[in-house]
C-alpha positions in Angstrom: -21.3 -14.7 64.1 -20.5 -14.2 67.7 -17.2 -12.3 68.2 -17.1 -13.0 71.9 -13.6 -14.2 72.8 -13.6 -17.9 73.8 -11.0 -19.0 76.4 -8.0 -20.8 75.0 -8.2 -24.6 75.0 -5.2 -25.9 77.0 -3.4 -29.0 76.0 0.0 -30.6 76.5 2.7 -31.8 74.2 5.6 -34.1 75.3 8.9 -33.9 73.5 11.9 -35.9 74.7 10.5 -36.3 78.3 9.7 -32.5 78.5 6.1 -31.6 78.8 5.0 -28.3 77.1 1.7 -26.7 77.8 0.0 -25.2 74.7 -3.3 -23.5 74.0 -5.4 -22.8 71.0 -7.2 -19.5 70.4 -10.9 -19.2 70.0 -10.3 -18.3 66.3 -8.5 -21.6 65.9 -11.4 -23.5 67.5 -14.0 -21.7 65.1 -12.0 -22.2 61.9 -13.6 -23.9 58.9 -12.5 -27.4 58.4 -10.8 -28.4 55.1 -13.0 -30.3 52.8 -11.3 -32.1 49.9 -12.5 -31.1 46.5 -15.1 -33.3 44.8 -13.6 -34.7 41.6 -17.1 -34.9 40.0 -17.5 -31.1 40.1 -15.8 -28.3 38.1 -15.7 -25.1 40.3 -15.1 -21.6 39.2 -11.6 -20.5 40.3 -12.4 -16.8 40.0 -15.5 -14.6 40.0 -16.4 -13.9 36.4 -18.9 -13.9 33.6 -19.8 -17.1 31.7 -19.2 -16.3 28.0 -19.9 -19.6 26.4 -20.8 -23.2 27.4 -19.5 -25.8 25.1 -21.0 -29.0 26.6 -24.5 -30.3 27.5 -25.8 -32.9 29.9 -25.2 -36.5 28.7 -22.2 -35.5 26.6 -19.0 -37.6 26.9 -15.8 -35.6 27.3 -12.2 -36.5 27.6 -9.6 -34.9 29.8 -8.5 -31.6 28.3 -11.8 -31.0 26.3 -13.1 -27.4 26.4 -16.1 -27.1 28.7 -16.8 -23.4 28.9 -15.3 -19.9 28.6 -15.2 -17.8 31.8 -14.3 -14.1 31.4 -12.7 -12.4 34.4 -10.8 -9.1 34.4 -11.1 -8.7 30.6 -9.4 -12.1 30.1 -11.2 -15.1 28.7 -10.3 -18.3 30.5 -11.0 -21.6 28.7 -12.1 -24.1 31.3 -11.0 -27.7 30.4 -12.2 -31.1 31.6 -10.1 -32.4 34.4 -10.9 -36.0 33.5 -12.7 -38.3 31.2 -16.4 -38.7 31.9 -20.0 -37.9 31.1 -21.6 -34.5 31.9 -24.4 -34.9 34.5 -25.4 -31.2 34.8 -24.4 -27.9 33.4 -25.1 -25.2 36.0 -23.3 -22.4 34.2 -25.5 -20.1 32.1 -24.0 -17.9 29.4 -24.2 -14.2 30.3 -24.5 -14.9 34.0 -22.0 -14.0 36.7 -20.5 -16.8 38.8 -18.5 -16.5 42.1 -15.3 -18.1 43.1 -16.0 -21.7 44.2 -19.4 -21.9 42.5 -20.2 -25.3 40.8 -20.2 -24.9 37.1 -20.4 -28.4 35.8 -21.1 -31.8 37.4 -19.9 -35.2 36.1 -21.7 -38.5 36.6 
């Protein structure tokens, strides 16, 4: 990534008939945009080791059903289904490490 400073982007803001001049930094211009989470995907909330997968593709689950066990920092975290649905794909593999934000399970 290029760390060359970019000039601020000037803009104006008017409040009660007073015009204020503002500028954004280059860092602000290069920021990553917010992407809303996909409700059909279960993501890892922390880096850890997949201990156990309790579902398989095609299986119907209800909200709160246990999907898998993720171990992080010597603690086992039971990952539950956020909604009712059918499992489309299980991307988590027992014994493998996952990173924060990695897709573990996809719903149809």
